[in-house]
PASEVO-661302 format. One record per residue (C-alpha): residue number from 1; residue in three letters; x, y, z. Coordinates in steps of 0.02 Angstrom, whole numbers, plus 32768, in hexadecimal, padded with zeros to 4 digits. Layout:
R,NUM,ALA,X,Y,Z
...
end
This chain:
R,1,MET,EB5E,2471,A275
R,2,THR,EB56,252D,A25A
R,3,THR,EB2C,2589,A1BA
R,4,GLN,EBE2,25C1,A1B1
R,5,GLN,EC1D,250B,A1B2
R,6,LEU,EBA8,24E0,A124
R,7,ARG,EBF9,255B,A0AC
R,8,SER,EC43,250A,A011
R,9,VAL,EC9C,2591,9FAD
R,10,LEU,ECD6,257E,9EF9
R,11,ILE,ED4C,2603,9EB3
R,12,PHE,ED68,2607,9DF7
R,13,GLY,EE0F,265B,9DDA
R,14,GLY,EE35,2638,9E90
R,15,ALA,EEF3,2631,9E7C
R,16,GLY,EEF7,26E3,9E3B
R,17,PHE,EF0C,2784,9E9B
R,18,VAL,EE58,279F,9ED3
R,19,GLY,EE2E,26E6,9EDF
R,20,SER,EEC3,26B6,9F4C
R,21,ASN,EEA1,2745,9FC4
R,22,LEU,EDEC,270C,9FD4
R,23,ALA,EE22,2658,9FED
R,24,TYR,EE9C,2690,A075
R,25,HIS,EE11,26ED,A0CE
R,26,LEU,ED9D,2657,A0C7
R,27,LEU,EE21,25DA,A101
R,28,CYS,EE63,2645,A18F
R,29,ARG,EDC8,269F,A1CE
R,30,THR,ED35,262C,A1A9
R,31,ALA,ED0C,2573,A1AE
R,32,ALA,ECDE,256D,A0F5
R,33,ASN,ED19,24E5,A080
R,34,VAL,ED78,2537,9FF1
R,35,HIS,ED88,24F4,9F40
R,36,VAL,EDFB,2554,9ECA
R,37,PHE,EDE5,253A,9E0E
R,38,ASP,EE6D,2588,9DA2
R,39,ASN,EECD,2565,9D01
R,40,LEU,EF6E,25AF,9D4B
R,41,SER,EF8F,2611,9CAC
R,42,ARG,EFBE,26B8,9CFC
R,43,THR,F06B,26E9,9D38
R,44,GLY,F08A,26C3,9DEF
R,45,VAL,EFE8,266A,9E19
R,46,HIS,F03F,25C4,9E3B
R,47,ARG,F08F,261B,9ED0
R,48,ASN,EFE4,264D,9F10
R,49,LEU,EFAA,2599,9F01
R,50,GLU,F03D,2555,9F63
R,51,TRP,F020,25D9,9FE8
R,52,LEU,EF6A,25A5,9FFA
R,53,LYS,EF9A,24EE,A007
R,54,ARG,F00F,2515,A098
R,55,LEU,EF86,2576,A0F1
R,56,ASP,EF0A,24E6,A0F6
R,57,GLN,EF1A,2489,A19B
R,58,GLN,EE6E,2438,A1A1
R,59,GLY,EE57,23EC,A0F4
R,60,ARG,EDDD,2473,A0BD
R,61,PHE,EE39,24A5,A01E
R,62,ARG,EE23,2452,9F73
R,63,PHE,EE6A,247F,9EC9
R,64,THR,EE38,2459,9E17
R,65,ILE,EEA2,248C,9D83
R,66,GLY,EE2B,24B3,9CF6
R,67,ASP,EDE6,2530,9C7B
R,68,ILE,ED3A,2580,9C8B
R,69,ARG,ED1E,255D,9BD2
R,70,ASP,ED13,24A5,9C00
R,71,ALA,EC59,2499,9C28
R,72,ALA,EC61,23E7,9C6B
R,73,LEU,ECF0,240E,9CE3
R,74,VAL,EC98,24AC,9D1C
R,75,GLU,EBF8,244B,9D3E
R,76,LYS,EC57,23CC,9DA7
R,77,ALA,ECA8,2456,9E0D
R,78,VAL,EC06,24B4,9E2B
R,79,GLY,EBA6,2419,9E66
R,80,GLN,EBB6,2431,9F23
R,81,ALA,EBD7,24EC,9F2E
R,82,THR,EB6C,255D,9F9B
R,83,GLU,EBCF,25F7,9F67
R,84,ILE,EC27,261D,9EC3
R,85,TYR,ECA2,26AB,9EA3
R,86,HIS,ECC9,26C2,9DEB
R,87,PHE,ED70,271A,9DCD
R,88,ALA,EDB1,26B2,9D3B
R,89,ALA,EDC3,2721,9CA2
R,90,GLN,EE26,2765,9C12
R,91,VAL,EE56,2809,9C66
R,92,ALA,EEAF,287B,9BEB
R,93,VAL,EE69,28F6,9B6B
R,94,THR,EF06,28E1,9B01
R,95,THR,EEF5,2824,9AFB
R,96,SER,EE3D,2832,9ACC
R,97,ILE,EE6B,289E,9A37
R,98,VAL,EEF0,2823,99FB
R,99,ASP,EE84,2787,9A15
R,100,PRO,EDCC,27B6,9A29
R,101,ARG,ED91,2702,9A0F
R,102,HIS,EDF3,26C4,9AA5
R,103,ASP,EDB2,2758,9B09
R,104,VAL,ECFA,2732,9AE7
R,105,GLU,ED0E,2676,9AFD
R,106,VAL,ED58,268D,9BAB
R,107,ASN,ECF5,2721,9BEB
R,108,VAL,EC4A,26FD,9BA0
R,109,ALA,EC43,2642,9B7D
R,110,GLY,ECA4,2619,9C1B
R,111,THR,EC30,2682,9C85
R,112,PHE,EB98,2631,9C35
R,113,ASN,EBDF,2584,9C60
R,114,ILE,EBEC,25B7,9D17
R,115,LEU,EB3F,2605,9D1E
R,116,ASP,EAEA,2573,9CC7
R,117,ALA,EB40,24F5,9D38
R,118,ALA,EB0B,2558,9DD1
R,119,ARG,EA58,2562,9D91
R,120,ARG,EA4F,24A7,9D76
R,121,SER,EAAA,2475,9E17
R,122,GLY,EA0E,247C,9E83
R,123,ASN,EA6D,24D9,9F0C
R,124,ASN,EA3D,258A,9ED7
R,125,PRO,EAEC,25C7,9F06
R,126,PHE,EB17,267D,9F25
R,127,LEU,EB82,26B7,9E91
R,128,LEU,EBEF,2752,9E8A
R,129,PHE,EC3C,278B,9DE6
R,130,THR,ECC6,280D,9DD5
R,131,SER,ECAA,287C,9D3F
R,132,THR,ED08,291C,9D13
R,133,ASN,ECF5,29D8,9D02
R,134,LYS,ED26,29C0,9C4B
R,135,VAL,EC6E,2999,9C26
R,136,TYR,EC50,2A55,9C32
R,137,GLY,ECC6,2A83,9BA4
R,138,ASP,ED05,2B36,9B9D
R,139,LEU,EC79,2B73,9C13
R,140,GLY,EC43,2C03,9BA3
R,141,LEU,EC83,2C85,9C1F
R,142,GLY,ECDC,2CEE,9B9C
R,143,VAL,ED88,2D3A,9BAD
R,144,PRO,EDC6,2D43,9C61
R,145,GLU,EE21,2DD3,9CB1
R,146,ALA,EED7,2DB8,9CDC
R,147,SER,EF4B,2DE7,9D69
R,148,GLU,F006,2DC6,9D6C
R,149,LEU,EFF2,2D11,9DA3
R,150,ARG,EF3F,2CDB,9D7B
R,151,TYR,EEA2,2CED,9D13
R,152,PHE,EDFE,2D15,9D6A
R,153,TYR,ED48,2D3E,9D4A
R,154,PRO,ED0B,2DC6,9DC0
R,155,GLY,EC78,2D89,9E26
R,156,HIS,EC86,2CD5,9DE9
R,157,ALA,EC70,2C60,9E7E
R,158,GLY,EC82,2BBA,9E24
R,159,VAL,EC2A,2B43,9DAC
R,160,GLN,EB84,2AFB,9DE5
R,161,GLU,EB30,2A59,9DAD
R,162,THR,EAB6,2AC1,9D43
R,163,GLN,EB45,2AF2,9CCF
R,164,PRO,EB1B,2AB4,9C1F
R,165,LEU,EB7C,2A1D,9BE2
R,166,ASP,EBF5,2A43,9B54
R,167,PHE,EC65,29AC,9B3D
R,168,TYR,ECDE,29F6,9ABE
R,169,SER,ED59,2963,9AB8
R,170,PRO,ED49,28A5,9AA4
R,171,TYR,ED75,2896,9B5D
R,172,GLY,ECED,2911,9B8D
R,173,CYS,EC72,28B2,9B1F
R,174,SER,EC9A,2808,9B68
R,175,LYS,EC99,283F,9C1E
R,176,GLY,EBFD,28A6,9C03
R,177,ALA,EBA2,2816,9BB0
R,178,ALA,EBD7,27A3,9C3D
R,179,ASP,EB9B,2817,9CC6
R,180,GLN,EAF2,2828,9C71
R,181,TYR,EAE5,276A,9C6A
R,182,VAL,EB0B,2763,9D24
R,183,ARG,EA87,27E5,9D4A
R,184,ASP,EA03,2790,9CE0
R,185,PHE,EA1E,26E4,9D2D
R,186,GLU,E9DF,2731,9DCE
R,187,ARG,E948,2780,9D7A
R,188,ILE,E91A,26E9,9D0F
R,189,TYR,E950,2655,9D7B
R,190,GLY,E956,269F,9E2A
R,191,LEU,EA10,267A,9E3D
R,192,PRO,EA51,26F1,9EC4
R,193,THR,EAD7,274E,9E62
R,194,VAL,EB38,27EE,9E7C
R,195,VAL,EBA6,284E,9E01
R,196,PHE,EC38,28BC,9E36
R,197,ARG,EC74,2938,9DB2
R,198,MET,ED20,2955,9DF7
R,199,SER,ED9D,29E1,9DEA
R,200,CYS,EE57,29C6,9E11
R,201,ILE,EE76,2943,9E98
R,202,ALA,EF23,2935,9EE7
R,203,GLY,EF79,28DC,9F76
R,204,PRO,EFDE,2845,9FAD
R,205,ARG,EFEA,27AE,9F3A
R,206,GLN,EFD6,281A,9E9F
R,207,PHE,F04E,27F4,9E11
R,208,GLY,F036,2895,9DB0
R,209,THR,F055,28A8,9CF6
R,210,GLU,F049,293A,9C7E
R,211,ASP,EF9B,2901,9C48
R,212,GLN,EF52,28D3,9CF1
R,213,GLY,EF7F,2902,9DA3
R,214,TRP,EFD5,29A7,9D7A
R,215,VAL,EFF2,29DE,9E2E
R,216,ALA,F056,2940,9E54
R,217,HIS,F0AC,294B,9DAB
R,218,PHE,F0E9,29FC,9DCE
R,219,LEU,F127,29D0,9E7D
R,220,TYR,F180,2930,9E49
R,221,SER,F1CF,2989,9DB5
R,222,ALA,F218,2A0D,9E29
R,223,LEU,F258,2989,9EA1
R,224,GLN,F2AD,292D,9E12
R,225,ARG,F2EB,29CD,9DBE
R,226,LYS,F285,29AB,9D21
R,227,PRO,F232,2A36,9CBC
R,228,VAL,F176,2A3D,9CA0
R,229,THR,F117,2A72,9C06
R,230,ILE,F091,2AF8,9C19
R,231,TYR,F010,2B08,9B90
R,232,GLY,EFE7,2BC1,9B93
R,233,ASP,F02F,2C46,9C05
R,234,GLY,F019,2BEF,9CAD
R,235,ARG,EF90,2C60,9CEF
R,236,GLN,EF0C,2BD8,9CD9
R,237,VAL,EEB0,2BB8,9D7D
R,238,ARG,EE6B,2B17,9DCA
R,239,ASP,EE24,2AEE,9E73
R,240,VAL,EE7C,2A60,9ECC
R,241,LEU,EE2E,29E0,9F41
R,242,CYS,EE95,2972,9FB4
R,243,ILE,EE74,28B8,9FA2
R,244,HIS,EE4A,28A9,A05B
R,245,ASP,EDBC,2926,A046
R,246,LEU,ED7D,28C4,9FAF
R,247,ILE,ED76,2823,A015
R,248,ARG,ED0C,287E,A096
R,249,ALA,EC97,28B5,A00B
R,250,PHE,EC81,2800,9FD0
R,251,ASP,EC4C,27D1,A07F
R,252,GLY,EBD9,2868,A08A
R,253,VAL,EB71,283B,9FF2
R,254,ARG,EB69,2782,A024
R,255,ARG,EB26,27B0,A0D0
R,256,ASN,EAA2,2824,A086
R,257,LEU,EA5D,27B8,9FF8
R,258,PRO,E9A6,27E9,A013
R,259,THR,E9DF,2897,9FDB
R,260,THR,EA76,2874,9F6C
R,261,ALA,EA3D,27DE,9F02
R,262,GLY,EA2A,2811,9E4D
R,263,GLN,EA86,28B6,9E67
R,264,ILE,EB18,2905,9E0C
R,265,TYR,EB93,296D,9E72
R,266,ASN,EC20,29E0,9E42
R,267,ILE,ECAF,29C0,9EBA
R,268,GLY,ED52,2A1C,9ED1
R,269,GLY,EDAF,2A8E,9F45
R,270,GLY,ED4A,2B28,9F17
R,271,ILE,ED81,2BDB,9F06
R,272,ASN,EDE2,2BD9,9FAB
R,273,ASN,EE4F,2B4A,9F6A
R,274,SER,EE6E,2B90,9EBD
R,275,VAL,EF1B,2BA7,9E77
R,276,SER,EF69,2BD4,9DD0
R,277,LEU,EFF7,2B73,9D83
R,278,LEU,F06F,2C03,9DA5
R,279,GLU,F034,2C11,9E5A
R,280,LEU,F049,2B57,9E76
R,281,MET,F0F9,2B5E,9E2F
R,282,LYS,F126,2BE5,9EAD
R,283,MET,F0DD,2B7C,9F3B
R,284,ILE,F141,2AE4,9F02
R,285,GLU,F1E2,2B48,9EF5
R,286,LYS,F1C9,2B8A,9FA6
R,287,LEU,F1A0,2ADC,9FEA
R,288,THR,F230,2A80,9F96
R,289,GLY,F2B3,2B07,9F84
R,290,ARG,F2C3,2AD3,9ECD
R,291,LYS,F298,2B3D,9E36
R,292,LEU,F21B,2AED,9DC0
R,293,GLU,F253,2B08,9D0D
R,294,ARG,F1CB,2B1B,9C8A
R,295,GLU,F1B3,2B1B,9BCE
R,296,LEU,F122,2B7D,9B83
R,297,LYS,F0BC,2B37,9AF2
R,298,SER,F01B,2B6A,9A9C
R,299,PRO,EF79,2B52,9AFF
R,300,ARG,EF1D,2AAE,9AE7
R,301,PRO,EE72,2AB1,9A93
R,302,ALA,EDDE,2ABD,9B0E
R,303,ASP,EE50,2ADE,9BA3
R,304,GLN,EDE8,2B39,9C26
R,305,LEU,EE48,2BD7,9C58
R,306,VAL,EDEE,2BD8,9CFF
R,307,TYR,ED91,2B4A,9D52
R,308,LEU,ED4B,2B5E,9E01
R,309,THR,ECD3,2AE4,9E52
R,310,ASP,EC34,2B1D,9EA8
R,311,TYR,EC1C,2A8C,9F22
R,312,ARG,EB8A,2AD7,9F82
R,313,LYS,EB0C,2A55,9F45
R,314,LEU,EB75,29C9,9F91
R,315,GLN,EB8A,2A32,A02F
R,316,ARG,EACE,2A4A,A03F
R,317,HIS,EAAA,2990,A027
R,318,THR,EB33,2948,A096
R,319,GLY,EB82,29D2,A0FE
R,320,TRP,EC29,29B4,A0A5
R,321,LYS,ECAA,2A3A,A07E
R,322,PRO,ED66,2A38,A05E
R,323,GLU,EDD7,2A3C,A0F7
R,324,ILE,EE87,2A2F,A0AD
R,325,ASN,EED1,2AC2,A04E
R,326,VAL,EF47,2ABF,9FB8
R,327,GLN,EFE2,2ADE,A022
R,328,LYS,EFBD,2A4B,A094
R,329,THR,EF95,29DD,9FFD
R,330,LEU,F03F,2A07,9FB3
R,331,GLU,F092,29DD,A058
R,332,LEU,F03A,2933,A05E
R,333,LEU,F073,290F,9FAB
R,334,HIS,F124,2944,9FD7
R,335,GLN,F127,28CF,A06C
R,336,PHE,F0E7,2840,A000
R,337,TRP,F173,285E,9F83
R,338,ILE,F1F7,2861,A00C
R,339,GLU,F1B8,27BB,A050
R,340,ASN,F1AC,276B,9FA3
R,341,GLN,F248,2797,9F40
R,342,GLY,F23B,2762,9E8A
R,343,VAL,F180,2782,9E8F
R,344,THR,F174,27AB,9DD6
R,345,ALA,F1D2,2714,9D92
R,346,THR,F178,26AF,9D0E
R,347,PRO,F12D,260C,9D52
R,348,GLN,F142,2561,9D08
R,349,PRO,F0B6,252C,9C90
R,350,ALA,F023,24DB,9CE8
R,351,PRO,F004,2421,9CCB
R,352,VAL,EF6C,23ED,9C67
R,353,GLY,EEE4,238D,9CC1
R,354,VAL,EE86,238D,9D65
R,355,LEU,EED5,238D,9E0F
R,356,GLY,EE25,237C,9E4F
R,357,TRP,EDD7,236D,9EF8
R,358,THR,EE6A,2337,9F61
R,359,PRO,EE72,2392,A00A
R,360,LEU,EF18,23E5,A02B
R,361,ALA,EF46,23F0,A0E2
R,362,GLU,EFFC,2424,A0EE
R,363,LYS,F025,2489,A188
R,364,ALA,F048,2541,A16E
R,365,ALA,F0FE,256A,A15A
end
């Protein structure tokens, strides 16, 4: 039996956008056993789960419906894992402001449950946690310059991992506290952990909303002739990373654990894959032939006017760099929407309980 066949991968939040793409990669391109743990609370994720079930032709896929705040259920799931990917989270700044207790219970206490179960499992599993650029707050870069379509800081090549933490919102606090826990479990207990502080990720299987997944949200809104709300003047800039490049980065850090264990990496598309809201709207209108209507509102507190990722640390340690540009990412999203009409419909509520360790081996459609 090869090392590849021995892989037992557990994905918390595995029915979501990032998790389902990772599960697809593992099921179709490796011999790993894949266990998805998800509470199915987010719009559209039940479709991702059904898609993954249809993909599994060898009985390598398992699913548990559960919440990471349930320490006993988390411990049961972690028991046999050799790799853990932790994507389960409360993901919106706005939600964290409305209900900060829920935010901290999911993002901090839930993360601790996973870490502590991994520590006590005896397997010393590799664990990757996805954090956020929001842990850096407003960046302290001052007032940017402005062109017709975007803000910019002359000479600014992106945010490095040495940037001081400045949480600024309950969401930033909870994700920042969680990523420090993940880092320290490597230093204190020797658990091989890696933290990704991510910029904007986009691509197929993303069910974008106003609060999370803005690239998909803008595209789907144009396709459905729905207006979008812009908080500010639309010249805010983000770097965008295609989900397929992110999956490659996961594999890169896993394959280089002697170097990457215990490290924190900023990951995103970088300056060459940066785009403002206004620029993206123009790209969407050209791609779809449909005008994207917008409503302007006051800027949100702590919104970074410009965020660009400096990913050179990850590149030095693994050789990784982005390969898919923003235009191609939009095209992949557009194709996904065409193939999945009704993609933004609200799912049925998830049942309560555990669907457990039953292998699902339906043939792909």
